[in-house]
C-alpha positions in Angstrom: -98.3 11.4 -84.5 -99.2 8.5 -86.8 -102.4 8.5 -88.9 -104.0 6.6 -91.8 -104.2 9.2 -94.6 -106.4 9.1 -97.7 -104.3 10.9 -100.3 -105.8 10.1 -103.7 -108.8 8.4 -105.2 -108.3 4.8 -106.4 -105.3 4.5 -104.1 -105.0 2.8 -100.8 -104.6 5.0 -97.7 -101.1 5.3 -96.2 -99.9 5.2 -92.6 -97.9 8.5 -92.2 -96.4 10.7 -89.6 -98.4 14.0 -89.4 -98.6 16.9 -86.9 -100.7 16.4 -83.8 -103.8 18.7 -84.1 -104.3 21.7 -81.8 -107.9 22.7 -80.8 -109.5 25.6 -82.4 -112.3 27.6 -80.8 -115.1 25.3 -79.8 -113.0 22.2 -80.5 -111.7 19.3 -78.4 -108.7 17.2 -78.9 -109.3 13.5 -78.2 -106.7 10.8 -77.6 -108.3 8.2 -79.8 -109.5 5.1 -78.1 -111.0 3.4 -81.1 -111.9 4.1 -84.7 -114.2 1.7 -86.6 -113.3 0.6 -90.2 -116.4 1.0 -92.4 -117.3 0.0 -95.9 -117.9 3.7 -96.6 -114.1 4.2 -96.2 -113.4 1.5 -98.7 -115.9 3.0 -101.1 -114.1 6.4 -100.8 -110.6 5.2 -101.6 -111.3 2.0 -103.6 -114.5 2.6 -105.6 -114.7 6.3 -106.3 -112.6 7.8 -109.0 -113.2 11.4 -108.0 -114.9 13.5 -105.3 -118.6 12.5 -105.8 -119.6 15.0 -103.2 -118.4 18.0 -105.3 -115.7 19.2 -102.9 -116.8 17.8 -99.6 -114.3 14.9 -99.5 -111.2 16.4 -101.2 -108.1 14.5 -100.2 -105.8 14.5 -98.3 -107.5 13.8 -95.0 -107.3 11.2 -92.2 -110.0 8.4 -92.4 -112.2 7.2 -89.5 -115.8 8.4 -88.9 -116.6 5.9 -86.0 -114.5 7.5 -83.3 -114.2 7.4 -79.5 -111.6 8.8 -77.2 -110.5 10.5 -74.1 -110.3 14.3 -73.8 -106.7 15.5 -74.2 -107.2 19.3 -74.4 -109.9 21.8 -75.1 -110.1 25.0 -77.2 -111.3 28.5 -76.5 -114.9 28.7 -75.4 -115.3 25.0 -74.5 -116.8 24.3 -71.1 -118.2 21.3 -69.2 -115.7 18.9 -70.8 -113.0 17.4 -68.5 -109.6 16.2 -69.6 -109.5 12.4 -69.4 -113.3 11.8 -69.8 -114.4 9.4 -72.5 -116.6 10.4 -75.4 -118.1 9.0 -78.6 -118.1 11.4 -81.6 -121.1 12.3 -83.6 -119.5 12.3 -87.1 -121.6 14.6 -89.3 -120.6 18.2 -89.5 -122.7 20.9 -91.2 -123.8 24.5 -91.0 -125.2 24.1 -87.4 -128.1 26.6 -87.8 -130.6 25.4 -90.5 -133.9 23.8 -89.4 -132.3 20.3 -89.7 -129.0 21.1 -88.0 -130.9 22.9 -85.2 -132.5 19.6 -84.2 -129.2 17.7 -84.5 -129.8 16.2 -88.0 -126.7 17.5 -89.7 -126.9 14.8 -92.4 -129.9 16.6 -93.9 -128.3 20.1 -93.8 -130.0 22.6 -96.0 -126.8 24.5 -96.5 -124.6 21.5 -97.3 -123.4 23.1 -100.5 -121.7 25.8 -98.5 -119.9 23.5 -96.1 -116.4 22.2 -96.5 -116.8 18.5 -95.5 -119.3 15.8 -94.9 -118.1 14.5 -91.5 -115.2 13.7 -89.2 -113.2 11.2 -91.3 -115.1 12.1 -94.5 -113.5 15.3 -95.8 -112.3 16.4 -92.4 -109.5 14.6 -90.5 -110.9 11.6 -88.6 -110.0 9.1 -86.0 -107.6 6.7 -87.7 -104.9 8.5 -85.8 -103.4 8.9 -82.3 -105.4 12.2 -81.8 -108.3 13.9 -83.5 -109.9 17.4 -83.3 -113.7 17.4 -83.1 -116.3 20.1 -82.4 -117.3 20.0 -78.7 -121.0 19.9 -79.8 -120.4 16.5 -81.4 -119.3 14.8 -78.1 -121.6 12.2 -76.5 -120.4 11.1 -73.0 -119.6 7.4 -72.5 -119.1 7.5 -68.7 -117.5 4.3 -67.6 -118.5 2.3 -70.7 -115.6 0.8 -72.7 -114.8 3.4 -75.4 -113.1 1.0 -77.7 -116.0 -1.3 -78.1 -118.3 1.7 -78.3 -116.6 3.2 -81.3 -118.8 1.5 -84.0 -121.9 2.9 -82.4 -121.1 6.2 -84.0 -122.3 4.7 -87.4 -123.0 1.0 -87.1 -125.3 1.7 -84.1 -126.6 5.2 -85.0 -127.6 4.4 -88.6 -129.9 1.4 -87.8 -131.3 3.2 -84.7 -132.4 6.1 -86.7 -134.1 3.9 -89.3 -135.8 1.7 -86.7 -137.0 4.7 -84.6 -138.7 6.2 -87.6 -140.5 2.9 -88.3 -141.2 2.2 -84.6 -145.0 2.8 -84.8 -145.2 -0.2 -87.0 -143.5 -2.4 -84.4 -145.2 -1.4 -81.2 -147.9 -3.8 -80.1 -148.5 -7.5 -79.8 -147.8 -10.0 -82.6 -145.5 -7.6 -84.6 -142.8 -8.9 -86.9 -139.7 -7.2 -88.4 -137.4 -8.3 -91.2 -133.6 -7.5 -91.1 -131.8 -8.1 -94.4 -128.0 -8.2 -94.1 -126.3 -9.1 -90.9 -123.1 -7.1 -91.0 -122.1 -4.6 -88.3 -125.3 -2.5 -88.9 -127.7 -5.4 -89.3 -126.6 -7.3 -86.1 -127.0 -4.1 -84.1 -130.3 -3.5 -85.9 -131.6 -6.8 -84.6 -130.6 -5.9 -81.0 -132.1 -2.4 -81.3 -135.5 -3.8 -82.5 -135.5 -6.2 -79.6 -134.6 -3.4 -77.2 -137.3 -1.0 -78.4 -140.2 -3.4 -79.1 -141.5 -6.9 -78.6 -141.5 -7.6 -82.3 -140.2 -11.0 -83.5 -137.2 -10.4 -85.8 -136.7 -12.4 -89.0 -133.3 -12.2 -90.6 -131.8 -12.9 -94.0 -128.2 -13.2 -94.9 -125.9 -15.2 -97.3 -123.4 -16.1 -94.5 -124.3 -19.1 -92.3 -122.1 -17.8 -89.5 -124.1 -14.5 -89.5 -127.4 -16.4 -89.4 -126.1 -18.5 -86.5 -125.0 -15.4 -84.5 -128.5 -13.9 -85.0 -130.2 -17.1 -83.9 -128.3 -17.0 -80.7 -129.9 -13.7 -79.8 -133.4 -14.9 -80.7 -133.8 -14.0 -84.4 -135.7 -16.3 -86.8 -133.8 -17.2 -90.0 -135.6 -16.7 -93.3 -135.3 -19.9 -95.3 -134.6 -20.1 -99.1 -131.8 -19.1 -101.4 -133.8 -17.1 -103.9 -135.8 -13.9 -103.3 -139.1 -15.7 -104.2 -138.3 -18.6 -101.8 -137.6 -16.1 -99.0 -140.8 -14.2 -99.7 -142.7 -17.5 -99.7 -141.2 -18.3 -96.3 -142.1 -14.9 -94.9 -145.6 -15.1 -96.1 -146.1 -18.5 -94.6 -144.5 -17.5 -91.3 -146.8 -14.4 -91.1 -149.9 -16.2 -92.2 -149.9 -14.4 -95.6 -149.9 -11.0 -94.0 -146.2 -9.9 -94.4 -143.9 -8.3 -91.8 -144.8 -5.0 -90.2 -141.5 -3.4 -91.0 -138.4 -4.4 -93.1 -134.9 -3.0 -93.0 -132.4 -3.6 -95.8 -128.8 -3.1 -94.6 -127.3 -4.1 -98.0 -129.1 -2.2 -100.8 -128.5 -4.4 -103.9 -131.4 -5.1 -106.2 -132.3 -8.5 -104.6 -132.3 -7.2 -101.1 -134.3 -4.1 -101.9 -136.9 -6.3 -103.7 -137.1 -8.7 -100.7 -137.6 -5.8 -98.2 -140.1 -4.0 -100.4 -142.3 -7.0 -101.1 -142.1 -8.6 -97.7 -144.1 -5.9 -95.9 -147.8 -6.0 -95.0 -150.6 -3.5 -95.9 -149.6 -0.2 -94.4 -146.2 -1.6 -93.5 -142.9 0.1 -94.2 -139.7 -1.0 -95.9 -136.6 1.1 -95.2 -133.4 0.9 -97.3 -130.4 1.6 -95.2 -127.6 0.0 -97.2 -126.0 2.2 -99.9 -125.0 -0.4 -102.5 -127.0 1.5 -105.1 -129.3 -1.3 -106.2 -132.4 -0.4 -108.1 -136.0 -1.6 -107.8 -138.8 -1.2 -110.3 -141.8 -0.1 -108.4 -145.2 -1.2 -109.7 -148.6 -0.4 -108.2 -149.5 -4.1 -108.2 -146.2 -5.4 -106.7 -146.7 -3.6 -103.4 -149.3 -4.3 -100.7 -151.6 -1.3 -100.6 -150.6 1.5 -98.2 -147.0 0.1 -97.8 -144.1 2.6 -98.1 -140.6 2.2 -99.5 -138.1 4.8 -98.2 -134.6 5.3 -97.1 -132.7 7.0 -94.2 -129.1 8.3 -93.9 -127.0 8.1 -90.7 -128.9 9.8 -87.8 -129.2 12.7 -85.4 -127.0 13.5 -82.4 -130.1 13.0 -80.2 -130.3 9.5 -81.6 -126.7 8.9 -80.7 -127.3 9.8 -77.1 -130.1 7.2 -77.1 -127.8 4.6 -78.7 -125.2 5.2 -76.0 -127.9 4.9 -73.4 -128.8 1.5 -74.7 -125.2 0.5 -74.8 -124.5 1.6 -71.2 -127.6 -0.3 -70.0 -126.3 -3.5 -71.7 -129.3 -3.7 -74.1 -127.1 -3.7 -77.2 -123.5 -5.0 -77.6 -120.9 -4.6 -80.3 -118.8 -7.4 -81.7 -115.3 -5.9 -82.2 -112.0 -7.1 -83.6 -109.2 -4.8 -82.4 -106.3 -3.9 -84.7 -103.3 -1.6 -83.9 -102.9 1.5 -86.0 -99.9 -0.1 -87.7 -102.3 -2.9 -89.0 -105.0 -0.7 -90.4 -104.3 -1.8 -93.9 -104.8 -5.4 -92.9 -108.1 -4.5 -91.3 -109.3 -2.8 -94.5 -108.1 -5.7 -96.6 -110.2 -8.1 -94.5 -113.1 -5.8 -94.8 -112.8 -5.6 -98.6 -112.4 -9.4 -98.8 -115.4 -10.1 -96.6 -113.5 -12.2 -94.1 -114.3 -10.2 -91.0 -116.8 -11.7 -88.5 -116.7 -8.6 -86.3 -116.5 -4.8 -86.7 -112.8 -3.9 -87.1 -111.8 -1.2 -84.7 -108.4 0.5 -85.0 -106.9 1.0 -81.5 -103.8 3.3 -81.6 -102.8 2.5 -78.0 -102.1 -1.1 -79.0 -99.0 0.3 -80.8 -97.7 1.9 -77.6 
């Protein structure tokens, strides 16, 4: 089968012919419907110079951690899974038995040091291929929902959902406001998730006019201003000097972290979701009293079931640009150059 293989740090992945996987005990082979291209993939092969996870992302392996597909075959011990059914894959893989894994939060595994990989497509062969082997435990049923358009939900939907769910007490009630900073794949789904889970008014900030226009079409309020201070002034004026109830930064550079941290009200919360690595100098007098500044990483498998539920009910929608497996390099190039206006999804069946 053909697959996009990450072979070496600081080197572009290559489209290669590799053996089709066979299912081990407790595993399922999926015929890949779609696999989302994510900035995390680009960071792995283009920005990192070595395995920053100390052995959990050792090449070679097949990329692709936003994966959906149809069951092709099942391994020993797998029950309740039918060939041909469509599933979304929960990417993280961990020990499976610590207090965090036992509640489906594999990303916070207490035994991470003893595991061999981070996730499907991150240390373990992923979905940028015609077929992929995944643990049966990691399958979330899609029913009759389009599995190709659903693929980005495994990260671009799950990650904002987890962050928003954690801050949801701040957003439940009348007259609440939320701020979403960064309107890429995660941010646009974040706007929809806030609207689906609460009645909060959503303010949005982004450098791209087309992203702002897309958010306006679904009812978001653009934050005016080109500097952080101008944007903070707008937010304070809009909220009557109170600040937003919750802020979510899907970028993570210094300017966006600062905007999110200083935009929240007394007892509000700012959550940094983007992993750009920006720093913020906390000062007692910079923050409104009682406000919190924190971060989250990916989400739980229970969360992913919730995300798929919202998707199947039509309450959230993905914006997808489909690429055949043979054009995966072109998709990643567009992602690096910032020319995409939708989530790139690699669709192997387009090459058939």
